N, C-alpha and C positions, 0 to 999 in steps of 0.2 A: 295716163290719159287725163287725169284731173287738171293738170296744168295746161294742157291743150284746150280743154273745155273752158278753163278760166280765161285763157287768151282770147278765145272766140267771144266769150261774154263781154270782156273788156272792149274789144274792137266793135262789137255790135252796139254797145252802150255809147261809145264815142261817136259812131256814125249816127245813131239815133239823136243824140244830144245836138250834134252839129246840124243835122237836118231840121231839128226843132227850131233853131235860130233862123234857118232859111225859110221855114214854114210861115213866118210872119204872123204868129198867133193862130196857126192852123187855118190861115186863109189861102194858102197855096197847096193845091192838091198833092202833087208829087212829093214834096218834102214832108208833108203831113203823113202820107202813107209810109214813107221811109222811116219816119219817127216811130210810128206804131209797130211796124214790122221789126225794126231794130231793137226796140225794147222787148218785144216778145221773144226774139232770139236770145237777147241778153239774159232775160230771166230764166228761160229754159236751160241754157248752158250753165248759168250760175247754179241752178238746182242740181245739175249733174255733178258739178264741182263739189257741192256740199255732201255728196255721198262719200267722199274720200278725205276732204279737208274740213276741219271744224268751221262752224258758221262764222265765228268772230274773225278768224284768220282769212277765210274766203272773202268776207265782206270788206275787211281792211284792205286787202290786196286789190279787190275789184274797184272799190270806191277811190282808193288812193291813186291807182294807176289811171283810172278814168279821169280824175280831176287834173292830173298832170297832162295827159294827152289832150283833153278838151281845152285846157289852157293854151297848149301849143297850137291847136287848131284856131282858137280865138286870136292868138297873136299873129300867126302867119297868114291865115286865110281871111279872117274878119278884121285884121289890122287893129286889134284891141291891145293896147299897150299895158304892160305889167310894171308896177313900181318896184322899188327895191325890196320892200317888205313882202310883196307877193312872191318875188323870185326866191327870197330867203325861205319863206314858208314852203314853197314847192321843193326846194332843195332838201329841207328837213323831211318832207314826205318821201322823196326818193331815197334818202338815207334810211328811213323807217322800212320801206319796202325791201331794200337790200338786206337790212339786218334780219328781217323776218325770213327771207329766202335763204340767207347764208347760215344763220345760226339757230333758228327755231326748229325744234324737233316736231312741233305741232303740224308742220306742213308735210311730214313724211309718215303719216299714220298708215 
């Protein structure tokens, strides 16, 4: 269940962060509400994840996956372009997430 909770936390954070951009500095009511609710869901499900997976690993996976997914939302939805250095950095993050999930025994406590 921990990885399901983590997935929900990641998706909620990506939705919240994307809505924050749309909130235009919290001047738009609906995106502002989605931002607040999204972060509340993210933190709640992140706390459930931490019951089973160590805090450092949980946070690394949550923040890393969130950064990658928000970057994709920015690229495709908000038309924000990524330079070569950003793409390389994101690729290293993906590799790090894969290494943790495939080889770390810390995620299987």
